[in-house]
C-alpha positions in Angstrom: 63.1 100.7 48.9 60.1 99.6 51.4 61.6 99.1 55.3 59.3 96.5 56.1 61.0 96.0 59.6 62.8 97.4 62.5 64.4 96.0 64.9 67.2 97.2 68.3 69.8 94.6 70.1 72.4 95.3 72.0 75.8 94.0 70.0 79.0 93.9 73.2 81.1 90.5 71.9 80.2 89.2 75.3 76.9 87.4 73.8 78.6 86.1 72.1 81.4 84.6 73.8 81.0 84.0 77.1 77.4 81.4 76.4 78.5 79.4 79.9 78.7 82.5 82.4 75.9 83.8 83.0 72.8 82.1 84.2 71.1 79.9 81.9 68.0 81.9 82.2 69.2 85.4 80.9 72.0 83.4 78.0 69.0 81.8 76.8 66.3 85.0 76.8 68.8 86.7 74.9 69.5 83.9 72.8 65.9 82.8 72.0 64.5 86.8 71.0 67.8 86.4 68.1 66.6 83.8 67.0 63.5 84.7 66.9 64.4 87.8 64.6 66.3 85.5 62.4 63.2 83.8 61.6 61.6 86.7 60.7 64.1 88.9 59.0 64.0 84.9 56.8 60.8 85.1 56.4 61.0 89.1 55.6 62.9 88.2 53.1 64.6 91.5 52.7 67.2 92.4 49.8 69.5 94.8 52.1 70.2 95.7 55.9 70.6 99.2 56.8 72.2 98.8 60.4 73.4 101.4 62.0 76.2 100.9 64.9 79.2 102.5 66.8 82.8 101.9 65.8 85.2 100.6 69.0 88.4 102.8 67.5 88.9 99.4 64.7 88.2 100.8 61.7 88.1 105.0 62.9 91.2 105.6 65.4 91.7 108.5 66.9 94.2 109.7 63.6 89.7 110.3 62.4 87.1 109.9 63.9 83.6 110.8 62.0 80.2 111.8 63.8 78.6 109.6 60.9 80.4 107.4 58.3 78.8 104.6 55.2 79.8 101.8 54.2 79.4 102.2 49.9 81.9 99.9 49.5 81.3 96.9 47.3 81.5 94.2 50.7 81.9 95.6 54.4 85.5 93.5 55.7 84.6 92.0 60.0 87.3 92.8 62.0 87.3 90.2 64.4 87.9 91.9 67.5 86.6 90.8 70.3 86.6 86.7 69.5 83.8 87.3 66.7 85.2 86.0 63.4 86.1 88.0 60.6 84.1 87.5 58.1 82.9 89.0 55.0 80.2 91.2 54.7 78.3 92.3 51.0 77.1 96.1 50.6 73.0 96.6 49.1 75.5 99.9 47.3 72.3 101.6 45.4 71.0 101.7 48.6 73.8 103.1 50.4 74.4 105.4 47.6 71.6 106.4 48.0 71.1 107.1 51.6 74.3 108.8 51.1 73.6 110.8 48.1 70.3 111.4 50.2 71.6 112.2 53.3 73.8 114.4 51.9 70.9 117.2 49.9 68.8 116.7 53.2 72.3 118.4 55.1 73.5 115.5 56.5 77.3 115.5 55.5 78.2 111.5 56.2 81.7 110.4 55.8 81.6 107.8 53.1 84.4 104.9 52.9 84.8 102.8 49.7 87.1 100.5 52.5 84.7 99.0 54.2 86.0 98.0 57.5 82.9 97.5 60.8 83.9 96.3 63.6 82.0 93.9 66.2 79.2 96.3 67.0 77.8 95.5 63.6 79.4 91.9 63.5 77.9 90.4 66.3 74.5 90.5 65.8 74.8 89.9 62.5 75.8 86.9 63.8 72.5 86.3 65.2 70.3 86.8 62.9 71.8 86.3 59.3 75.0 83.9 60.5 75.0 83.0 56.4 75.6 86.9 55.8 73.6 87.0 53.2 71.4 90.0 53.0 73.9 92.7 52.3 73.9 96.1 54.1 74.4 99.4 54.4 76.6 99.8 57.6 76.3 103.8 59.0 78.8 104.3 62.0 77.6 106.5 65.1 80.0 108.2 67.1 79.3 106.9 70.1 82.3 106.9 72.7 85.7 109.5 71.7 83.5 112.6 72.8 82.4 115.4 71.6 79.3 113.1 71.2 77.0 114.3 68.7 73.0 115.3 70.5 70.7 112.7 71.3 68.3 115.0 69.3 70.8 115.0 66.1 71.0 111.7 65.9 67.2 111.3 66.3 67.1 113.9 62.7 69.7 111.1 61.2 68.0 108.5 61.4 64.5 110.5 60.1 66.8 111.4 56.7 68.2 107.5 56.4 64.6 106.7 56.3 63.7 109.2 54.0 67.2 108.1 51.8 65.9 104.3 52.0 62.2 104.9 51.1 63.2 107.8 47.7 66.2 104.8 46.8 65.9 101.5 44.7 62.9 98.7 44.2 62.7 96.6 47.2 63.0 95.9 50.8 65.1 96.2 53.4 65.0 96.0 57.2 67.0 98.4 59.8 68.5 97.9 62.9 70.1 100.0 65.3 72.5 98.8 67.7 74.4 99.4 71.2 73.9 99.6 75.1 72.0 99.8 76.9 73.9 100.6 80.0 77.2 99.7 81.1 80.4 101.1 82.0 83.3 100.3 79.1 87.1 100.8 80.7 88.6 101.6 84.4 87.8 105.1 85.9 90.8 105.8 85.0 90.5 105.4 80.9 87.1 106.5 80.9 89.1 109.7 82.2 91.3 110.1 79.6 88.5 109.6 77.1 87.2 112.9 78.4 90.5 115.0 77.4 89.8 117.2 74.9 90.1 116.0 71.2 94.1 116.3 70.0 95.0 115.5 73.4 94.8 111.6 73.6 96.4 109.9 70.5 99.9 110.2 71.8 99.0 108.3 75.2 96.0 106.1 73.2 98.2 102.8 74.2 98.5 103.5 77.8 94.8 103.8 77.9 93.8 100.1 77.3 90.2 98.7 77.7 90.7 95.9 80.2 87.2 93.4 80.2 86.7 92.0 84.2 84.7 88.8 85.1 81.5 90.8 85.2 80.2 94.7 85.8 77.5 96.5 86.4 74.4 97.2 85.5 71.2 100.1 86.1 68.0 98.0 84.8 66.4 100.8 86.4 67.6 102.8 83.5 67.7 100.5 80.6 63.7 100.1 82.0 63.0 103.5 81.4 64.4 103.8 78.6 62.8 101.1 76.7 60.1 101.8 78.0 60.0 105.8 76.6 60.7 104.0 73.4 57.7 101.4 73.8 56.0 104.7 73.9 57.2 106.3 70.5 58.1 108.7 72.2 62.1 109.2 71.9 61.3 113.4 71.8 60.5 112.9 75.5 63.5 111.5 76.5 65.7 114.0 74.1 64.2 116.5 76.2 64.5 114.9 79.8 67.8 112.8 79.3 71.8 114.9 79.2 74.5 113.3 77.7 76.2 113.9 81.2 73.0 112.8 82.4 73.4 109.0 81.1 76.8 108.6 82.0 76.5 109.1 85.0 73.6 107.4 85.9 74.6 104.0 83.1 78.1 104.1 82.1 79.4 105.7 79.5 78.5 102.0 77.2 75.3 104.0 77.1 76.5 106.5 75.1 75.2 104.2 72.3 71.4 104.9 72.8 72.5 106.7 69.9 71.9 104.2 67.8 68.8 102.8 69.5 67.2 106.8 69.0 68.2 106.8 65.1 66.9 103.7 64.8 63.6 105.2 66.1 64.3 107.6 63.2 64.0 105.1 61.3 61.0 103.1 61.6 58.7 106.6 62.1 59.1 106.5 66.0 56.5 103.6 66.0 56.4 101.9 69.1 59.3 99.5 70.1 58.5 96.0 71.9 60.9 94.7 73.9 61.8 91.1 72.6 64.1 90.4 75.8 66.0 92.6 78.2 68.1 90.6 80.7 71.1 92.9 83.0 73.5 90.5 82.2 76.5 91.1 84.6 78.9 88.5 82.4 78.0 90.4 79.6 78.6 94.2 81.7 75.8 95.1 80.0 72.0 95.8 80.5 71.5 94.2 77.0 68.1 93.7 75.3 66.7 92.6 71.5 63.8 94.7 70.6 61.3 95.2 67.4 59.5 98.3 66.7 55.5 98.4 65.7 55.8 99.7 62.4 52.1 99.4 60.9 
């Protein structure tokens, strides 16, 4: 399947639910950028959207957390979390199966799900881009919030494997999207510290450490702009060399670990330069919020 367009964007549910709280200029810039993507996708008339996002322990609680998973069933159930209405989204099974098989042949061992559940990290962007949910998707989950996490380099490698698998797949037109970030801090310091406890020591106490959503949140726009600039240069490799996950979390928050989804998207887009359609450090959305398009040939 040909890759005809490629995007990356933030996915905070607050983009959808908190429309009145941010300064109107910030809200309108982000919502306007999503509207431009919606129009572009409508013109492209894709057969499928391959969308890479996080799971916030909704589909994959601590009882079983894969590093990467792909939905291959006939449809995905939008779980209705983070204030986003529940929904059903069709899956392009032929392409999903081709991506799964192609990645396994490239020694990328994806978990596959025949019963597919997706949270707001998938559904919020789709609500803006394909609000009728009428374009079949291939949902790929990457673990960005339950340590240990995949390396940044691995995220980029998986993106390249997914790209090659898409191109080997069935005939048609595909759009790829990576969602998440940018800078934000999820939960209290106590919650963040708890989530960094070793694997196998959290399940029994997870309910004692809920995520609390504040009215405003810190954003590191300096980091966000550096990251966007690296991808604008088509140079994900330099970011991977310069920034460790520890440094990213120290400077841009635990939520910024979702840059992995942008790095994976960069791999799917063959590291073509990224054009930022809008970026706003929206404290009322607790997130450095961006919408961007890879400049495919």
